[in-house]
Structure formats: structure tokens, C-alpha cells
N, C-alpha and C positions, 0 to 999 in steps of 0.2 A: 382648306383641307383636301388633299388629293389621295387620301387612303379611305376607302369605303368598305366597312365590314358589314356584311349582311348574312342572312340565313342561307344564302346560296353560295357564299364564298367570300373572298377578300380580293379587292382590286385597288390599284393605285398607280401612281407614277413612280418610275425608277429614280433612286437617288434621294438626297435630302435628309430630313430628320426622322428618326425612329418614331413610330406612332402617328406620323403625319404623312408619310409617303410609303411606298412599298420598298422598304430597305431590306437588305439581307436578313437583319434580325427579325423583322416582321414576317418574312417568308418562313424562317425557321420556327418562330413561335406558332404560326397558324398551321403549318404542316405537322408540328408536334401535337397540337391540340386535336387535329383530325386523327392522327395515329393513336393518340391516347383514347379518344372516343371509340375508335374502331376496335381496339383491344378489349375495352370494357363491354362493348356491344356484342362482339362475337364470342367472347370468352376463349378466344384462340390465342395460344402463347405466341405463335409466329404467324400473324395474318399475312396474306399476300395482297399487294397493291400494285395496280398497273399505273405507270406514270408516262404521259406523253405531252408534247408541246407543239405549238404552231411555230412559225419561223421568225418570231420576234428576235431582235438583236439581243435582248436580255434573257431570252429563253434558256440558253444553255446554263448560264450562271444560276438562274432561279431553280432550274431542274436539279442541278447538283446539290444545292442547299436543301431542297425539299427531299430528295431521295436519301441523302445522308442523315437527315433528321429522322426519317422513318427507320433507317438502319439502326440508328442510336436507340430506338424504342424496341428493337428486336423484330422489326417487320421485314419480310422479304419483298423486294421490289422487282417488278418486271419493267425494264426501261424500253419503251417502244419508240423512243426518240422522236424525230420529226413526224408529226401525226396530224390528225384532225379530231375535232370533238367527237363526231360520230364513230370514228375509228377506235378511239379509246373506249367508247361506250360498248361497242361490240366485242372488244378484246377482253373486257372484264369477265363476262360469262364464258367466253371461249377458253379462257385461262383458268376458269373456276376460282377466280380471285375473290377476295373479300371486299374490295373497293377499288376506287380509281381516282386519280387526280389529273386534271387537264390544265396545263399552263397556257392560258390565252386570255387576252382582254377583248376577244371577239372583234367587234367592228371599231373599237377605240384606236386612236392614233398610236404610232410606234413607241412613244415614251411610256405607254401604259403596259401593265401586265396583270395577271390575276391567277388565282387558284380556284378552279371549279371542282366541286367534290361529288363523287359518285358512291352509290351503295353497291352491294354484291350483284345486283341485276344490271349494273351499268346505267342506272338512272340517277337523276339528281336527287339529293337528299331532301326530305320533307322539312317543314318549318321547325318541328319539334327537335329533330336531330341537329339542324343548323343552330338552333338556340343553345343546345348543350355544348357544341363546339365553341361558340362565342364565349360561353361561360368559362370553359376551360382556359381559353386564351386570356380572358380578363383576370383570372386568378393564378395564372402561371402554374396550374396544377398538373405537371407532367412527372411521370416516374420513368426514367430511362433505364435501359437494360444494362446488366453487368457484362463484363468483357466476353464471357463465354456464351452469352445469349444474344449477341448482336445479330442483326439481320444481314441480308446479302443483296447484291444487285445482279440481276441477270439481264443481258441485253437481247432484245428480240426486235429486229428492225424490219420484219416481214409483214407487219400488220396492215399497211396500206394495200398491199397486194392481196392479203387475205380478205380485207374489206371488199375489194373489187370482186373477188370470187363469190363472196356471200351475196352481193347485189345481183350478180349474173345468174345465181341459182334461183332467184325469186320466180315463182311460176308465171307471173304476169309480164316479166321482162323477156322480150324476144330479140336477142342479139342478132340472129340470122336475118330476120325481117329488116332490122335496122341496117345491117350490112348491105342488103340488096337495094336499099333506098339511096345509097351513095351520098350521104350527107357530108357537107363541109361546114365546120363550126369554128368560130374564133373564141378562144378562152382567155379571159382576164383573171389571172390567179393572184393578183395584187401582191406579187412577190412573197407569197406565203405557201403553205402546204397544199392549198387548192391547185397550185401550179404543178404539183406532183400527181395528186389523186385524180383530178378531173380529166386531164389528158390521158392518164393511164387507163381509166375506165372507157373513155371514148375510143381509144385505139383498139381495145379488146372487143368493142362493138362494131368495128369496121368503119369508124368515122374518120374522115380526113380532118386533122387538127391544125389550126393556125394558132400559135402560142403568143400571147401578149402578157408581159410581166409574170412569167411563170418560173422565174428564178427564185428559189426560196431563201432569200438573203435578209428578209425582214425590213428592207428599205421600201416602204410602201410608196408607190409612185404617185398616188393621189389619195384623197380621203378614203379610207377602206370601207366605209359604209356604202353598200351597193345601190346608190340612188342615181337618178338620171343626170343630175348636175355634176357628178364625179366621173362620168363615163363617156366623155366626148371622144376620146381616142379609140375606145372600143367601137363606138358608133361609126366613126370614119372607116375603121379597118373592116368591119362587117360589110359595108357598102363596097369598099375598094376591092376586097377579095371575092366579091359576089358570093358570100357565104350564105348558107340557108338560115343561120341565126347565130347569135352570140350568147355566151354564158359568162356570168360573173358571180363570184362567191366572195364572202367575207374571209378574213384571215384564218378562222378556224373551221370554215366550210360547213356551217349549219344554216346559213342563209343563202338562198339561191334566187337569182334573177335572170331572166332571158331578155334578149334583144331581137326584135324582128329583123327580117332580111333587108328592110328599108332603113335600118339604123334607129328605129323608134323603139322605146321601151315596151316590152310586153306587159310590164307592170308587176311589181313584187307581189301585190295582192293576188294576182292571177296565176302565180306559180302553183299555189295550192288548189286553186279552182280547176286548172287544166288537169293536174294529176288526179284530183278527186273525180273529175268527169270520166277519166279513163278507168280508174279503179271501180267506180260505181257501175259503169257499163258492163263490167265483167263479174263483179261480186256485189250485188245490192246490199245496202246496209245503212248505218247511221254515220254522221260526221260531227266533228267538233272543231270550233276555232274559238279565239277569245273575243270578248265583247267589242274590241276595237278593230276587228277585222271586217273585211267587206261582206256585204249582204249577198254578194254573188255566189258564195259557197252555199248558202241556204237555198238560193234559187236552183242551182245545179243539182243539189241533193234532192230537192223536191221533184225536179224533172225526172229523176231516176226512182221516184216513189220511196225515197228514204226520209229519215228524220234528222233534223239538224238541231244542235243545242250549242249555246255559247257559254264559255267558262270565264272566270276572272282572268285578268291579264297575267302572263307568266307561264313558262313551259310546264312547271310542276302542276299547275292548276289545269292546264289543257290535258295533260296525261291522266290526271286523276279522274276527270270527267269522261275521257275516252274509255278508260277501264270500266267505269260505272255503266256507261252506255253501250259497251262492247262495240265502239266505233271502229270501222274498218280503215278509216284514214282521217287525219286531222292535222292541226298545226296552227301556225300563226300567220297573220297577213304580211309579216316581214320576210316572206320567202322561206319559212320553216316548214318542211314536210315531215310529218310523223306517220310512219306506216308500220303498224304493229306486226305485220307479217315478217318484217325485218327486226325492228326493235322499237322501244318507246323513247325515241329521241329524234330531234330535228336532224335530217340527214340529206345533204345536197347530192350525194352520190345516188341515193335511192330516187330522189326527185328527177335527176338527169335521166336515169335509165327508164323510169316510167314515162317521162315526157317524150323521149325519143321513140319509144314503142308506140305511144299514142299518135305521134306525128306521122310515123311510118304507116300506121293503119289508116289514118285519115287521108293520107296522100294529098295534103294541101300545104300551102305556105304557112309560116308562123303568123303572119298578119291576118290571114284568112281564119286561122284557128282562133286568134284573139277576138276577131269580129263576130265569131259565132257565140260568144258569151255575153250576158247582160252587161251593159256599160254603166259603171258607177264611178263617181269622182269623190275624192276625199280632201278634207281640209284639216290641218292639224295646228292648233293654236294653244296659247296658255294665257291665263290672266293672273297678274301679280297682286297679291293681297297683303295688307299690313298684318304683322304678327298677332295683333290683338283681336282680329276678326275670327269668328268661329266658323271654320270651313264646313264642319258637319252640319251646322244649322243652315248655312247657305244652300248646301246640297239638298237638305230636307225641304227648304222653301221652293227650290226648283222642282223637286218631285211633286210637291203639293200643287204647284201651278199647272202641272201637266198630268194630274191624277186621272183625267179621262182618257189618256192615251195608254199604250202598252209600255209599262215601265219595269225595268230590272234594277234591283239594288244589290246584285251579287258583288259588284266591284264599282263603287261610286254610284252614279245614277245614269242609266241609259234610257232614253226615250225613243221608242220606235214609232214614227209617223207612217202614213201610208206608203210614201215613195222616198223617204229619207229617214235618217236617224241622227241623234246627237248623244255623245257619251262624255260624261264629266268624271274625272278622277282626281283626287287630291294627291299631291306629292307627299312622300314620307319624310322628306328632308328640308323642305322650305315651304313658305306660305304661298303655294301656287295651285291653281286648279288647271289641269290639262283638259283641253276641249278638242274632241274629235268629232267631225261631222262627215256624213256621206249623203250624196244626192245624185240625181240623174244628169247633172251638169256641174262643171267646176264653179260656175257663177252661183248656182243654187247652194252648193256646199259652202262656199265662202259667205254667202248671205245668211245662211243658217247659223254659221259660226258667229257672225257679227251680231245677229239678233240674240243669240245665246249670251254673248258677253254683255249686251245691254241689259238683258233680264237679270243676269247675275249681279251686276252693279246696282240695279234697282233694289234687289233683295238685300244686298249688303249695305245699302245706303251710302254708296261711294260714287 
């Protein structure tokens, strides 16, 4: 099955069979369900929805299907065209729209696409709203508009520029200081909309840009997840160009990773750590990341006399806890920066601008900046279980075994030891336990994972 329906949207591979892949019919049904839910929720006869897409090959086709399904429901559409996830998120409130749809499968390969759904604040829908949309899709309970009540489509392709302007207006972003620093940066835009947005922002901040894969044609030149093993060409070009650092984003530009001047990864986990260090130094407060993110954020927050708390995994959960704690910055260890001063969504443009200002103020190299933070190493594993095994009881057994330690059951089981941690989460779709560990060396993180697997097998009797 390559069609995945969840409370956060629908994603799948293009082509194939209806109900098993993301076919045109599936796109129409899901867009219609969202539009039907929105009309019912807002009680507005002609709601307004912002629709944008990343540069995937299937993007234009899916966008036309989605927009015209909404028009058929009597919804007015603002077509922002080639865009980024955070761009659509900021466009919704700026347009005073009732919702938004982003067409992107994030870091998935080019054969995938997805519909991500927003509310009138430009934030992802909560679980209850997602469930209602799934229910409408399941029952095909749509009522389309009569001919005199059809919606309309208005094109507005200025939003990446507007997004850049909004970022430059942020009080902590100092474009003049960055300009004086004379930075040279290599950008890998993975041939999607990051290739438009990130160079556009950098040039406005007076940075010399070397573009790598910045043509938004949807032909991803490497696996689009911004991990070290996929970025050998960026590494070589940063060194060859004698650049100050490299930037890579995923296709929809909500995940951000940096590469040091020596061609080594700064570390996706440390994108948030560096930006939080900068923000906390100017505006003390609390921070939030998810349970599977590095302890380094907690350390940096405490260094600034702030408080840190971890949420369940998932952007919606991070945002919910950030609002409850009035956190001034937060996000996820996959390079997702959430800065409420801008908006409640992961935003690589905001991350780049904060990082550049931080680096300009520090007046040091990127590798020196990285070395100034606590060094942690992560290991990510999984254990396959047979369907008849009760995953919940296995996790309870693991909790019981470590009852004397600091344990969180917010999302699976996380055990915090003095200088390391292990986090276990069950998959919602298959009998797998995901195992994340972090320690002061890679060897220790790997060993902690191995020991955890042995313990789980003992508890499960396998």
C-alpha cells in the first residue's frame, strides 16, 4: 500500500490503483473532504483557501485537481503556485484565508506527493479535525455547489518574496550586519522550491550565493532527505569554493541543515540548538523540542537560565506544548525551526536568517560554532516484532525495569540516564518498536541501542 491516510493529510505514490496510490480520484476526494469540513467548520458560504506546491513533477497536475475540487464546493482559491510549506503557512493569515493546502511529500522521493492541511492560522490541523476529514472521505459525504455558487481561482505568485520580506522584518534578524560579514554560501535546493527561496533570502542579506541543484524542476538529484550520506556533492563544492558554509533544505523547505566550511555536517540536530542559542541570548525564555531530539537543546536552554520541556513526536504536538509553555523557540531535531515571533510552523528561511545573524555576531567559523556546543551522538534503530506480541506490554515491561530512572511516557517510553537516553516508540502501521538513543560518543549510543534491543527481546521472550 502506497497511499497513507492520516490525521495530518494524505500521501502516496503517483499513478496505479484508486485507493492504493495517490491517483487523481484520491486527490479529488481528499480535497473535497477538506473543503466540506471547512465549510461546515467556518459556516462561511464561500471560504477562502490558499493552495501552494513544491516543485514535484506531479505538483501541477495535483494542484489543478485540488483547486478545481474546491471551486466545485463554492470555495475561493488563492493559487500561490511554486511555494514552500512555511510560505503557504504565512500566506493564510496574511490573506485572511480560512485554510490552506500544501502539495508536498516533504523529504519523500519524487514519485510521492501529498496534501498537507492548514487551519485559518496557517497551522496544521489537530487530530480531531483530521479525523473528521478522514470520516468525510470514507463516507463520500460531499455536497457540491450549484452553478451560480461555484468558487473562483485567483493567482498570486508573489508569496515567496513576501515571505522573505516577513523574515527580514524580524527584530532579531540583522541583514546589515550579515552583509558586512561578507559570507559566501553554497545552497543545495534539491531542484525544488528551496532553490528559489533560500538564494532569494541570502541575496537580500548581502550573501554571495553558489547555487547547487536550485532549478525547481522536481528531478531530485539525490535522495531529498538532508542527511550526510546524500550530500557528498555539497561537501565537495563547499570546500572547492572556499565557502563559509553550505545550506541544504528538503523539497518543501521546512527542514534545514548546515555544512561547515570543512565539508563536514554541522548536524541536523544542531540547527535548532544554534538558532535557540542565539534567540535565548537576546530574549530569555523556555524552549520545546520532541522526545527524540538531542539533549543539547536542553543544555543550551539551561545555560541561558531557561526551562526546556519535550513533547510527543510530531509538529502539532511541539506547537501545542510551545503555546502552553509560551516557548520563545522550539522545533524538531530534524532541522525544523519553529519561531513564534514569525509563525507556528517549521521554517527554514527563519532558521537561515537567525543562523546568519548569530554567525555574524560571533565572528567565528561554522566549525568553531559547532564545537562550542555540547557534543552528543545519536543512534536510530528498530526491532521487528511478530504481530501476536503485545507491544504495549513490552514497553510497560521496559518502563518497569527502569523505574528508578527518570522516565517519560508522553510518547512511548523515554528513559533519561545521567549522560545518555533511550526512547522507544511503537509504529502505528506495523509491529515495530523504533529505538532512538543518544550518548556522549557514537560507540556509547550504539551500545545503548544494542543493550536496549537485548532487554526488549528478553521482555518479549524472543
